[in-house]
C-alpha positions in Angstrom: 58.0 256.2 189.4 58.5 252.2 189.1 57.4 250.0 186.7 56.4 246.1 186.1 57.2 245.0 182.6 54.7 242.0 182.1 55.3 239.2 179.1 53.6 236.2 179.1 55.1 233.4 176.7 54.9 230.0 176.0 58.6 229.7 176.0 62.1 231.0 174.6 61.6 232.0 170.8 63.8 234.7 168.7 60.8 237.4 169.0 61.5 237.1 173.2 65.2 237.6 172.8 65.1 240.8 170.9 61.9 241.9 173.6 64.6 241.2 176.5 67.3 243.2 174.6 65.1 245.7 174.3 64.3 246.3 177.7 67.8 246.0 178.4 68.4 249.7 176.2 65.4 251.3 177.9 66.3 254.8 179.1 64.3 254.6 182.1 66.2 252.6 185.1 63.4 252.0 187.7 61.9 248.8 186.5 61.7 245.2 186.6 60.7 242.3 183.9 58.2 239.3 184.6 58.4 236.8 182.4 56.1 233.9 182.4 56.6 230.7 180.3 54.6 227.5 180.6 57.7 225.8 181.8 60.7 226.8 184.0 63.7 228.4 182.0 66.3 230.9 182.6 67.1 234.3 180.7 69.9 235.6 183.4 69.8 237.7 186.7 68.1 240.6 185.3 64.5 238.8 184.7 62.0 237.6 187.3 60.4 233.8 186.0 57.4 232.5 187.0 56.4 229.2 185.4 52.6 228.9 184.7 52.2 225.7 183.0 49.8 225.9 179.9 47.5 228.5 180.9 46.4 231.2 178.6 47.6 235.1 178.6 45.1 236.7 180.8 45.9 234.2 183.9 49.5 234.4 183.3 49.1 238.4 183.8 47.2 237.7 186.4 50.0 235.5 188.4 52.5 238.2 188.0 50.1 240.9 188.9 50.2 239.2 192.6 54.1 239.3 192.7 54.8 242.8 190.7 56.1 245.5 192.7 55.7 248.3 190.5 53.3 251.8 190.7 52.7 250.9 186.9 52.3 247.0 185.2 53.3 247.3 181.6 51.9 244.6 179.4 53.8 243.6 176.7 53.7 240.1 174.2 56.7 238.4 173.2 57.2 239.6 169.6 56.9 243.1 170.6 59.9 245.1 171.3 60.2 248.4 173.0 61.5 251.5 171.3 64.4 253.1 173.9 62.3 255.8 175.2 59.0 253.7 176.2 58.6 253.9 179.7 60.6 257.0 180.1 57.5 258.6 177.8 55.3 256.8 179.6 55.7 258.0 183.1 54.9 261.5 182.1 50.9 260.5 181.4 50.6 259.0 185.1 51.3 262.8 186.3 47.5 263.3 186.0 45.9 261.1 188.8 42.7 260.5 186.3 44.8 258.4 183.8 44.7 255.1 185.1 46.4 253.6 181.9 47.7 254.3 178.7 48.1 252.7 175.3 50.8 253.5 172.7 51.1 252.5 169.2 52.5 249.1 167.8 54.3 249.9 164.8 55.3 247.1 162.1 58.9 245.9 163.5 61.3 247.3 160.5 62.6 243.9 159.9 59.7 242.1 159.0 59.4 240.6 155.5 57.2 241.8 152.7 54.5 239.2 153.7 54.1 240.8 157.2 55.1 244.3 156.3 51.8 243.9 154.2 50.0 242.9 157.1 50.8 246.0 159.0 49.6 248.0 156.0 46.8 246.6 155.8 45.9 247.6 159.6 47.4 250.9 159.4 45.4 251.9 155.7 42.3 253.9 155.9 40.3 251.2 154.5 42.3 248.7 156.9 42.3 250.5 160.1 40.1 253.7 159.4 39.6 255.4 163.0 41.8 252.7 164.8 44.8 253.2 162.5 46.3 255.0 165.8 47.0 251.8 166.8 49.7 251.0 164.1 51.3 254.2 163.9 52.0 257.3 166.3 49.0 260.0 165.8 47.7 262.3 167.9 46.7 262.1 171.7 43.4 261.1 172.5 41.1 259.5 175.0 40.0 256.0 174.4 37.8 253.6 176.1 39.6 250.3 174.5 43.3 249.3 173.9 45.2 245.4 173.4 47.6 244.2 176.2 50.6 244.2 173.3 51.3 247.8 174.6 49.1 248.7 177.7 50.8 250.4 181.0 48.0 250.2 183.9 48.2 251.5 187.5 48.9 248.3 189.5 46.2 249.9 192.1 43.3 249.9 189.4 44.3 246.6 188.4 43.9 245.5 192.0 41.0 246.9 192.8 39.5 245.1 189.5 40.6 242.3 190.8 43.0 241.9 187.4 41.9 240.3 184.1 38.7 238.5 183.4 39.8 235.3 182.1 36.4 233.9 180.7 37.5 236.0 177.6 40.4 235.4 175.2 40.9 237.5 173.0 38.9 239.9 174.3 40.1 240.2 178.0 41.8 243.6 177.6 38.4 244.8 176.3 36.5 243.9 179.3 39.2 245.6 181.4 39.1 248.7 179.6 35.5 248.9 179.8 35.5 248.6 183.6 38.3 251.2 183.8 36.4 254.0 181.7 32.4 252.5 183.1 32.9 251.3 186.2 35.8 253.5 187.8 35.1 256.1 185.6 39.1 256.9 184.9 40.9 257.9 181.9 42.8 255.8 179.3 44.9 257.6 177.2 46.6 257.1 173.6 50.3 258.1 174.1 51.7 258.1 170.6 55.1 258.3 171.5 54.7 255.3 173.7 56.0 252.8 171.5 57.0 249.1 170.5 57.7 247.6 167.2 55.1 244.3 166.8 56.8 241.6 164.4 52.8 240.6 162.3 51.8 237.8 160.9 52.0 237.2 157.6 49.3 237.8 155.1 47.5 235.4 153.8 47.0 232.6 156.3 48.2 233.9 159.7 46.9 237.4 159.4 43.6 235.9 158.4 43.6 233.5 161.3 44.3 236.3 163.3 41.3 238.4 162.0 38.8 235.7 162.4 39.4 235.4 166.0 39.1 238.7 166.6 35.7 239.0 164.0 34.3 236.0 166.3 35.2 237.7 169.8 33.8 241.3 168.5 30.7 240.0 167.2 29.9 238.1 170.1 30.8 241.1 172.7 28.1 243.1 170.9 25.9 241.1 172.9 27.5 241.1 176.2 29.5 244.3 176.2 27.5 246.7 173.9 28.9 249.8 175.7 32.3 249.5 173.8 31.2 246.5 170.8 28.1 248.1 169.6 29.2 250.4 166.8 28.6 250.9 163.5 32.1 250.5 161.9 32.2 246.7 163.4 28.9 246.2 161.6 30.3 247.6 158.0 32.5 244.5 157.0 29.2 242.5 156.9 27.5 245.0 155.6 29.9 245.1 152.1 29.8 241.1 152.4 25.8 241.2 152.1 26.1 243.7 149.3 28.5 241.7 147.3 26.6 238.5 147.6 23.1 240.1 147.4 24.2 242.1 144.6 25.8 239.4 142.3 22.7 237.5 142.7 20.2 240.1 142.0 22.3 240.5 139.1 22.0 237.1 137.7 18.2 237.6 138.1 18.2 240.6 136.6 20.7 241.7 134.1 19.8 245.4 133.9 21.3 245.9 137.4 24.6 244.3 136.7 26.3 247.8 135.4 25.2 249.6 138.9 26.4 246.1 140.5 29.9 245.9 138.6 30.1 249.8 139.1 29.9 250.0 142.9 32.7 247.1 143.1 34.6 249.1 140.8 34.8 252.1 143.4 35.1 250.1 146.2 38.4 248.4 144.6 39.5 251.9 143.2 39.4 252.8 146.8 41.0 250.0 148.1 44.0 250.5 146.1 44.1 254.6 147.0 44.3 253.8 150.6 46.9 250.4 149.9 49.0 252.7 147.8 48.7 255.1 150.4 49.5 253.2 153.6 52.4 251.3 152.0 53.8 254.0 149.7 55.7 251.0 147.6 54.1 250.2 144.3 55.3 246.7 144.8 53.3 246.2 147.7 50.6 248.0 147.1 48.9 245.0 145.1 49.6 242.8 148.0 48.2 245.1 150.2 44.8 246.0 148.5 44.2 242.3 148.2 44.8 241.8 151.9 42.6 244.4 153.1 39.4 242.7 150.5 40.4 239.4 151.8 40.1 241.1 155.4 36.7 242.5 154.8 35.5 239.6 153.8 37.1 237.5 156.6 35.8 239.6 159.3 32.4 240.5 158.1 32.0 236.3 157.6 33.3 235.7 161.2 31.4 238.6 162.9 28.5 237.8 162.3 29.3 233.9 163.5 30.6 235.6 166.9 27.2 237.6 166.3 25.0 234.7 167.1 26.5 232.3 169.0 25.3 231.2 172.2 29.0 231.2 174.0 32.3 231.1 173.0 34.2 227.9 173.4 38.1 227.2 174.4 38.1 225.9 171.1 37.2 229.4 169.8 39.5 230.9 171.9 42.4 228.9 170.5 42.5 230.2 166.8 44.4 232.9 168.1 48.0 232.9 168.9 49.1 233.1 172.3 50.5 236.6 171.9 47.2 238.6 172.3 48.0 240.7 169.3 45.8 243.7 168.6 44.6 242.8 165.1 40.9 243.4 164.6 39.3 244.0 161.1 36.4 246.7 160.1 35.6 248.3 157.4 36.9 251.3 158.8 38.5 250.1 161.6 40.8 247.1 161.7 40.9 247.2 165.5 38.8 247.2 168.5 
């Protein structure tokens, strides 16, 4: 089984060098690597380079698909690097012809600084990641219907049948692709906990919340466009929380008798957040920072989810709020990813 590893990027960077080093150390021997920078650049004879100009990640991946010769196309971001057994383990899951794609966890890179690590702990925590925490830490094998492209492997024949990605959406082209795999082709996407990559996070708070904002808008918009996989209670919960905070505060000001009830509710919420942060980080030093990150994530997601929900369309300017790498961080009260 041959793999084509596809990496969209803008240009050379230190994280990419780490990615390429990781690929050179893979246990699986039969693969090619296709790099898609904006401008021509050479990273050595071991890698195929296709300059694309300043286009988005989905368009870059589609260009690579036309020249890939692997049975499986393996999508990475240029701020991830694979574990040694990444492809060797992935090959086992494709023995089932009903499996069209697999996605593995994107574990926070061990070298990330404290602010980056805190961002990762927000996503992998119970109240930050909830039902989707498996995207950030290895858990049990399961069938899924939505998975991000930072660690997604798909049969090339499936990609060709679907015509590649829908470049109308970014971020979110991966959600549309997975929807077509599971609903249109009636094939499986399997979460594979042993198909691991390491992902450098965006630091709390600015980078992390900018990412959360972008993904919240797109998820809110997708509730209308693709309700099959986006109209789910967990995506609405941060908005419910924000509305509860605002209406509770206003009601308490108008009717002071309600203040103890409101304060008690906020207190219970904050205690739950602290416990979730402590369990995820396993660090007294980082737990308060992670707790603040969870609360900020809930608020930002809750507000911008509504913005996406009421938006008549998403403009290119909206998509530009996210980084080039379609990193997998979405936030909701019980699920911090798609």
